[in-house]
C-alpha positions as CSV (number, residue, x, y, z in Angstrom):
1,X,50.6,24.2,198.9
2,X,48.6,26.9,200.7
3,X,47.2,25.7,204.1
4,X,43.4,25.7,204.4
5,X,42.0,28.3,206.7
6,X,40.5,26.7,209.9
7,X,36.7,27.2,210.3
8,X,37.1,29.2,213.5
9,X,39.5,31.6,211.9
10,X,37.2,31.9,208.8
11,X,34.3,32.9,211.1
12,X,36.5,35.6,212.8
13,X,37.5,37.0,209.4
14,X,33.9,37.1,208.2
15,X,32.8,38.9,211.4
16,X,35.6,41.4,211.0
17,X,34.6,42.1,207.4
18,X,30.9,42.6,208.4
19,X,31.9,45.1,211.2
20,X,34.1,47.0,208.7
21,X,31.3,47.2,206.2
22,X,28.9,48.5,208.9
23,X,31.5,51.1,209.9
24,X,32.0,52.2,206.3
25,X,28.2,52.5,205.6
26,X,26.8,56.1,205.5
27,X,25.3,57.3,208.8
28,X,21.5,57.1,208.9
29,X,21.1,54.2,206.5
30,X,19.7,50.8,207.0
31,X,18.1,50.0,210.4
32,X,19.1,53.4,211.8
33,X,17.3,55.1,209.0
34,X,14.1,53.0,209.6
35,X,14.2,54.1,213.3
36,X,14.6,57.7,212.3
37,X,11.6,57.6,210.0
38,X,9.2,56.1,212.6
39,X,6.7,58.7,213.6
40,X,7.1,60.2,217.1
41,X,4.0,59.4,219.3
42,X,2.9,62.7,220.7
43,X,1.3,62.6,224.2
44,X,-2.3,63.7,224.0
45,X,-4.9,63.7,226.8
46,X,-8.7,63.7,226.6
47,X,-10.9,64.3,229.7
48,X,-13.7,61.9,228.6
49,X,-13.8,58.7,226.7
50,X,-16.2,60.2,224.1
51,X,-13.5,62.7,223.1
52,X,-10.7,60.2,223.6
53,X,-12.2,57.7,221.2
54,X,-12.4,60.3,218.4
55,X,-8.8,61.4,219.1
56,X,-7.6,57.7,219.1
57,X,-9.3,57.0,215.8
58,X,-8.1,60.2,214.1
59,X,-4.6,60.3,215.6
60,X,-3.8,56.7,215.0
61,X,-0.1,55.7,215.6
62,X,1.1,59.2,215.8
63,X,-0.3,59.9,219.3
64,X,0.0,58.4,222.7
65,X,-3.5,58.9,224.0
66,X,-4.5,59.1,227.7
67,X,-8.1,59.4,228.9
68,X,-8.7,61.0,232.3
69,X,-12.2,59.7,233.2
70,X,-13.0,56.1,232.8
71,X,-16.0,53.8,232.8
72,X,-18.9,54.9,235.1
73,X,-17.2,58.3,236.0
74,X,-19.5,61.3,236.2
75,X,-17.7,64.3,234.6
76,X,-20.1,66.8,236.3
77,X,-18.8,65.8,239.7
78,X,-15.2,64.9,238.8
79,X,-12.4,66.6,240.8
80,X,-8.8,66.3,239.5
81,X,-6.2,64.7,241.8
82,X,-2.5,65.7,242.0
83,X,-1.8,62.8,239.7
84,X,-4.3,64.1,237.2
85,X,-2.7,67.5,237.2
86,X,0.7,65.8,236.5
87,X,-0.9,63.9,233.6
88,X,-2.4,67.1,232.2
89,X,0.9,68.9,232.4
90,X,2.8,66.0,230.7
91,X,0.5,66.1,227.7
92,X,1.5,68.2,224.7
93,X,-2.2,68.7,223.8
94,X,-5.3,68.5,226.0
95,X,-8.9,68.0,224.7
96,X,-11.8,68.6,226.9
97,X,-15.6,69.0,226.3
98,X,-16.2,72.4,227.8
99,X,-19.7,74.0,228.2
100,X,-19.3,73.4,231.9
101,X,-19.3,69.6,231.6
102,X,-16.0,69.3,233.6
103,X,-17.1,72.1,236.0
104,X,-14.7,71.1,238.7
105,X,-11.6,71.3,236.4
106,X,-11.6,74.9,235.3
107,X,-8.6,75.8,237.5
108,X,-6.6,72.8,236.2
109,X,-7.2,73.7,232.6
110,X,-6.0,77.3,233.3
111,X,-2.8,75.9,234.9
112,X,-2.0,73.8,231.8
113,X,-2.7,76.7,229.5
114,X,-0.4,79.0,231.5
115,X,2.3,76.3,231.1
116,X,2.1,76.9,227.3
117,X,0.2,73.8,226.4
118,X,-2.7,73.9,224.0
119,X,-6.0,73.2,225.8
120,X,-9.0,72.7,223.4
121,X,-12.6,72.8,224.4
122,X,-14.0,70.5,221.7
123,X,-17.8,71.1,222.1
124,X,-17.3,74.9,222.6
125,X,-15.4,75.0,219.3
126,X,-18.5,73.7,217.3
127,X,-20.5,76.2,215.3
128,X,-23.1,77.9,217.6
129,X,-26.0,76.5,215.5
130,X,-24.9,73.0,216.5
131,X,-25.5,73.7,220.2
132,X,-28.7,73.3,222.1
133,X,-29.7,75.9,224.7
134,X,-32.6,74.7,226.8
135,X,-35.0,77.4,228.0
136,X,-34.5,76.6,231.7
137,X,-30.6,76.6,231.2
138,X,-30.2,79.8,229.1
139,X,-27.7,81.2,228.3
140,X,-25.7,78.1,229.0
141,X,-25.7,75.4,226.1
142,X,-26.3,71.8,226.9
143,X,-22.8,70.2,227.1
144,X,-23.9,66.6,226.0
145,X,-23.2,67.3,222.3
146,X,-21.9,63.7,221.7
147,X,-25.5,62.4,221.9
148,X,-25.9,63.7,218.3
149,X,-23.6,61.6,216.0
150,X,-23.8,64.3,213.3
151,X,-22.6,67.0,215.7
152,X,-19.9,64.7,217.1
153,X,-18.7,64.0,213.6
154,X,-18.0,67.7,213.4
155,X,-16.2,67.4,216.7
156,X,-13.9,64.8,215.1
157,X,-13.0,67.4,212.4
158,X,-12.0,69.9,215.2
159,X,-9.8,67.2,216.7
160,X,-8.1,66.4,213.4
161,X,-7.4,70.1,212.9
162,X,-5.7,70.4,216.3
163,X,-3.7,67.2,215.9
164,X,-2.4,68.6,212.5
165,X,-1.3,71.7,214.3
166,X,0.5,69.6,216.9
167,X,2.1,67.2,214.3
168,X,2.0,68.7,210.8
169,X,3.8,65.7,209.3
170,X,0.7,63.6,210.2
171,X,-1.9,65.9,208.6
172,X,-2.6,63.6,205.6
173,X,-2.9,60.6,207.8
174,X,-5.3,62.5,210.1
175,X,-7.5,63.4,207.2
176,X,-7.7,59.8,206.0
177,X,-8.6,58.6,209.4
178,X,-11.1,61.3,209.8
179,X,-12.8,60.5,206.5
180,X,-13.1,56.8,207.5
181,X,-14.6,57.7,211.0
182,X,-17.1,60.2,209.6
183,X,-18.3,57.6,207.0
184,X,-18.8,55.1,209.8
185,X,-20.7,57.6,211.9
186,X,-22.9,58.7,209.0
187,X,-24.0,55.0,208.4
188,X,-24.7,54.6,212.2
189,X,-26.7,57.8,212.3
190,X,-28.8,56.7,209.3
191,X,-29.6,53.4,210.9
192,X,-30.4,55.0,214.3
193,X,-33.0,57.3,212.7
194,X,-34.7,54.3,211.0
195,X,-34.7,52.2,214.2
196,X,-36.1,55.0,216.4
197,X,-38.8,55.8,213.8
198,X,-40.1,52.2,214.3
199,X,-41.1,53.0,218.0
200,X,-44.9,53.7,218.2
201,X,-45.3,57.5,218.1
202,X,-47.1,57.7,221.4
203,X,-44.3,55.8,223.1
204,X,-41.3,57.8,221.8
205,X,-40.6,59.2,225.2
206,X,-37.2,58.7,226.8
207,X,-37.3,59.0,230.6
208,X,-33.8,59.0,232.2
209,X,-32.0,60.0,235.4
210,X,-30.8,63.4,234.1
211,X,-31.1,65.6,231.0
212,X,-28.3,64.1,229.0
213,X,-30.2,63.2,225.9
214,X,-31.4,66.6,224.6
215,X,-29.2,66.4,221.4
216,X,-30.3,62.8,220.9
217,X,-34.0,63.9,221.1
218,X,-33.4,66.8,218.7
219,X,-31.8,64.6,216.1
220,X,-34.2,61.6,216.2
221,X,-37.6,63.2,217.1
222,X,-38.0,61.8,220.7
223,X,-39.4,63.5,223.8
224,X,-36.8,63.3,226.6
225,X,-37.7,63.7,230.3
226,X,-34.9,63.7,232.9
227,X,-35.5,63.6,236.6
228,X,-32.5,65.8,237.2
229,X,-31.4,68.8,235.1
230,X,-28.4,69.1,232.7
231,X,-26.0,68.5,235.6
232,X,-26.1,65.7,238.1
233,X,-25.2,68.3,240.8
234,X,-28.8,69.4,240.8
235,X,-31.3,67.7,243.2
236,X,-34.3,65.7,242.1
237,X,-37.5,66.9,243.7
238,X,-40.5,64.9,244.7
239,X,-42.8,67.0,242.5
240,X,-40.7,66.2,239.4
241,X,-41.0,62.5,240.2
242,X,-44.8,62.8,240.6
243,X,-45.0,64.7,237.3
244,X,-43.2,61.9,235.5
245,X,-45.3,59.2,237.1
246,X,-48.4,60.9,235.7
247,X,-46.8,61.1,232.3
248,X,-45.9,57.5,232.3
249,X,-49.4,56.4,233.2
250,X,-51.1,58.9,230.8
251,X,-49.0,57.9,227.8
252,X,-48.7,54.2,228.6
253,X,-44.9,54.4,228.5
254,X,-43.6,50.8,229.0
255,X,-40.0,51.6,230.1
256,X,-37.7,54.0,231.8
257,X,-33.9,53.9,231.8
258,X,-31.0,54.2,234.2
259,X,-27.6,55.6,233.3
260,X,-24.2,53.9,233.8
261,X,-22.7,57.0,235.5
262,X,-25.6,58.1,237.6
263,X,-27.3,56.5,240.7
264,X,-30.4,54.5,239.8
265,X,-32.2,55.5,243.0
266,X,-34.5,58.1,241.4
267,X,-35.5,55.9,238.5
268,X,-36.4,53.1,240.9
269,X,-38.6,55.6,242.8
270,X,-40.3,56.4,239.5
271,X,-41.0,52.7,238.8
272,X,-42.5,52.3,242.3
273,X,-44.6,55.5,242.0
274,X,-46.0,54.3,238.7
275,X,-46.9,50.9,240.2
276,X,-48.7,52.7,243.0
277,X,-50.8,54.4,240.3
278,X,-51.6,51.0,238.7
279,X,-49.2,51.4,235.8
280,X,-46.5,48.8,235.2
281,X,-43.3,50.3,233.9
282,X,-40.0,48.5,233.8
283,X,-36.4,49.6,233.7
284,X,-35.6,49.1,230.0
285,X,-31.8,48.9,230.5
286,X,-28.8,51.0,231.3
287,X,-27.8,53.8,228.9
288,X,-24.4,55.3,228.5
289,X,-24.8,59.1,229.0
290,X,-21.7,60.8,230.5
291,X,-19.3,57.8,230.2
292,X,-18.9,54.8,227.9
293,X,-18.5,51.1,228.4
294,X,-15.8,48.9,229.9
295,X,-12.3,49.2,228.3
296,X,-11.7,46.8,225.5
297,X,-15.4,46.3,224.7
298,X,-17.3,47.6,221.6
299,X,-19.3,49.7,224.0
300,X,-16.1,51.5,225.0
301,X,-16.0,53.1,221.6
302,X,-18.1,56.0,220.5
303,X,-20.0,54.1,217.8
304,X,-20.5,51.3,220.3
305,X,-22.0,53.7,222.8
306,X,-24.5,55.1,220.3
307,X,-25.3,51.6,219.0
308,X,-25.9,50.3,222.5
309,X,-28.1,53.2,223.5
310,X,-30.3,53.1,220.3
311,X,-30.7,49.3,220.4
312,X,-31.5,49.3,224.2
313,X,-34.2,52.0,224.0
314,X,-35.7,51.0,220.7
315,X,-36.3,47.4,221.9
316,X,-37.6,48.5,225.3
317,X,-40.0,51.1,223.9
318,X,-41.6,48.7,221.4
319,X,-39.6,49.4,218.3
320,X,-37.5,47.1,216.1
321,X,-33.7,46.7,216.3
322,X,-31.5,43.7,216.0
323,X,-30.7,42.2,219.5
324,X,-26.9,42.7,218.9
325,X,-27.3,46.1,217.4
326,X,-26.4,47.9,214.1
327,X,-22.9,46.3,213.9
328,X,-23.8,43.0,215.4
329,X,-21.2,43.6,218.1
330,X,-23.1,44.4,221.3
331,X,-22.0,42.3,224.2
332,X,-25.4,40.8,225.1
333,X,-28.7,40.3,223.4
334,X,-31.0,43.2,224.4
């Protein structure tokens, strides 16, 4: 009679058989093949969150995105550190706005370009007819293109094109992601136009710390008045504040707005000046101009930024908008 195989010996024999089967299997099959097929995440860097959010949405799982300037950072004044230079050189593709927005970083971009890395100025790559050139800034276009969702939707197309050049295997995925993003932005833009049209015509005046909302005004039919010019490097003069005080009183404008990345000092001086003239004006809220909201919030996304700005200004200027915005996702009732 054959002696039964002990359980411990049976486990050893089964383990040996499994190892032999694995050794005999063709290279690259099974789990190894799954690992080989996983897309490589290409390191991509964006200077601002407005560009970074588009790149994140379009690039999806195929990119490892890094954003240089975070919440509350003013790109007009930003100077790169040694660590920033290292991050720029580590990226395989760098997106920046251009049109002198990141005016202190020109040398850094040149260094990255000389290292053989693609450096793409997203706003400068838009068709010339998309750009706004204020009379007092000619021949330099206004860099704040993201304030027009239709123009920024075009910018997303530029990002998709450059990502496809970097990672051709992801081109179809980038196109799908781009289509979804552009559909979302079109719906947001349509709603924004209706909401802003609900503001009484005489009160469709947006007074802010600096001229960051020119594209927004062009798209939605608002007048925009900034205390400072296109760049926060310019100085605000007493005469300019006096001019705006007179405008507020004459037009019975109920609210002015601070910006999350700019000091509120000049706006508060405006409120005090109006009060001295007998006109009560309030600070209607804080708008996102050159930076977006806190990481992880809806307002840290580009659609959330526009939703927040439209909802805040419409409600403060006497128009109609839901307290929690177009998508019902704003952090607080406005």
